[in-house]
C-alpha positions in Angstrom: 29.9 50.5 -33.7 27.0 48.5 -34.0 25.1 47.1 -30.8 24.3 43.9 -30.2 20.6 43.1 -30.6 18.5 43.6 -27.1 17.0 40.3 -26.2 13.3 40.0 -24.7 12.9 39.3 -21.4 11.4 35.6 -21.1 8.3 35.5 -18.6 7.9 32.8 -16.1 5.8 30.0 -17.2 2.5 30.3 -15.5 1.1 27.5 -13.1 -2.1 26.2 -14.3 -4.0 26.4 -11.1 -7.2 24.8 -12.8 -5.8 21.4 -12.9 -4.7 21.6 -8.9 -8.2 22.5 -8.1 -9.3 18.9 -9.1 -6.3 17.1 -7.8 -7.5 15.3 -4.7 -4.3 14.0 -3.5 -2.9 17.3 -3.7 -6.1 18.5 -2.3 -5.9 16.0 0.3 -2.1 16.9 1.1 -2.8 20.6 1.5 -5.3 19.8 3.8 -2.7 17.8 5.9 -0.6 20.8 6.5 -0.5 21.9 10.2 -0.6 18.3 11.2 1.7 15.4 11.9 2.5 13.3 9.1 4.9 10.2 8.4 6.8 10.3 5.1 8.7 7.6 3.6 11.6 8.6 1.0 12.7 6.5 -2.0 15.8 6.0 0.1 13.8 3.8 2.9 14.2 6.5 5.6 10.9 7.5 7.5 10.6 10.9 8.6 8.0 11.6 11.3 6.9 15.3 12.1 4.6 18.4 11.9 4.1 19.6 8.2 4.4 23.3 7.9 3.9 23.4 4.0 3.1 21.6 1.1 3.9 22.8 -2.6 2.1 21.9 -5.9 5.1 19.4 -6.4 4.7 17.7 -3.4 7.9 19.6 -1.8 7.2 19.3 2.1 8.8 21.6 4.8 8.5 19.7 8.3 9.4 20.7 12.2 10.4 18.5 14.8 11.2 15.6 13.0 12.2 11.9 14.2 14.0 10.4 11.2 14.1 6.5 11.3 17.0 5.2 8.9 16.7 2.1 7.1 19.1 0.7 9.5 16.7 1.6 12.4 19.2 4.2 13.5 16.8 7.2 14.8 17.7 10.6 15.1 16.1 14.2 15.9 16.0 17.1 13.5 14.7 20.6 13.9 13.6 21.7 10.4 13.7 19.7 7.0 12.7 20.0 3.4 11.8 17.0 1.4 11.7 17.2 -2.3 8.8 15.7 -3.7 10.1 13.4 -6.0 12.1 11.6 -3.5 8.6 10.7 -1.8 7.5 7.0 -1.8 4.3 7.5 0.3 3.0 9.8 2.9 0.8 8.5 6.1 -2.0 11.3 7.2 -3.9 11.8 10.0 -7.3 10.0 9.7 -9.4 13.2 10.3 -8.5 14.3 6.7 -10.1 11.0 5.4 -13.9 12.2 7.2 -13.5 15.2 5.1 -13.1 13.8 2.0 -15.1 10.7 2.1 -18.1 11.9 0.7 -16.1 13.0 -2.4 -14.8 9.6 -2.9 -18.1 8.0 -2.4 -19.2 10.3 -5.3 -16.3 9.6 -7.5 -16.9 5.6 -7.1 -20.8 6.1 -8.0 -19.7 7.9 -10.9 -17.3 5.2 -12.3 -19.8 2.5 -11.2 -22.4 4.5 -13.5 -19.9 4.7 -16.3 -19.0 0.9 -15.9 -23.0 0.1 -16.3 -23.7 2.7 -19.5 -20.3 0.9 -21.0 -21.5 -2.8 -20.3 -25.4 -1.6 -21.8 -23.7 0.0 -24.9 -21.6 -3.2 -25.5 -24.9 -5.3 -25.0 -26.8 -3.3 -27.7 -23.9 -3.7 -30.1 -23.7 -7.2 -29.6 -27.6 -7.9 -30.0 -27.5 -5.5 -33.2 -24.6 -7.5 -34.7 -26.6 -11.1 -33.9 -29.4 -9.5 -35.8 -27.8 -8.3 -38.7 -26.1 -11.8 -38.6 -29.6 -13.7 -38.5 -30.9 -11.3 -41.3 -27.6 -12.2 -43.6 -28.3 -16.0 -43.0 -31.9 -15.7 -43.7 -31.3 -13.6 -47.1 -28.8 -16.8 -47.9 -31.3 -19.4 -47.4 -33.9 -17.7 -49.3 -31.8 -17.0 -52.0 -31.6 -19.5 -55.3 -28.3 -21.2 -55.6 -27.6 -19.8 -59.0 -29.0 -17.4 -60.8 -29.7 -17.6 -64.6 -28.6 -14.9 -66.7 -30.6 -14.2 -70.2 -28.2 -15.1 -73.2 -26.6 -12.0 -74.6 -27.7 -10.8 -78.1 -24.9 -11.0 -80.8 -23.9 -8.1 -82.4 -23.8 -7.5 -86.0 -20.4 -6.5 -86.9 -21.4 -5.6 -90.6 -22.6 -2.3 -91.5 
């Protein structure tokens, strides 16, 4: 009797932590943990409460929540878990923006520098194209309208 082949255990995919280190919105959100936030969902409901935990996919756990439904009705909840894909936007505390202002300023300056260098490259390329066009026009002006070719010699066919 043959036994079925053994299946290899599949390992869980590894999380790319390097990408998370550079993600500014996620870093700000992680810093917002242990503070009061307001979250609007795609349904239009607004959850305001104490943010306990934030996961990489923006899933959030909140405590002491006041829910304001789209209709305006409010209610209180002790604990809630919100799926990250259902979040439309979040209102975070002002003190977080102060922490990241320096970083935002640096990003803005880098973007401006990149735009300047791109503009300079475009201007240089434009100048090169104009110079090449002028050279081409100058070559056409100096060239004769037609060129006389010497007559071809007749070949002897009798050998």
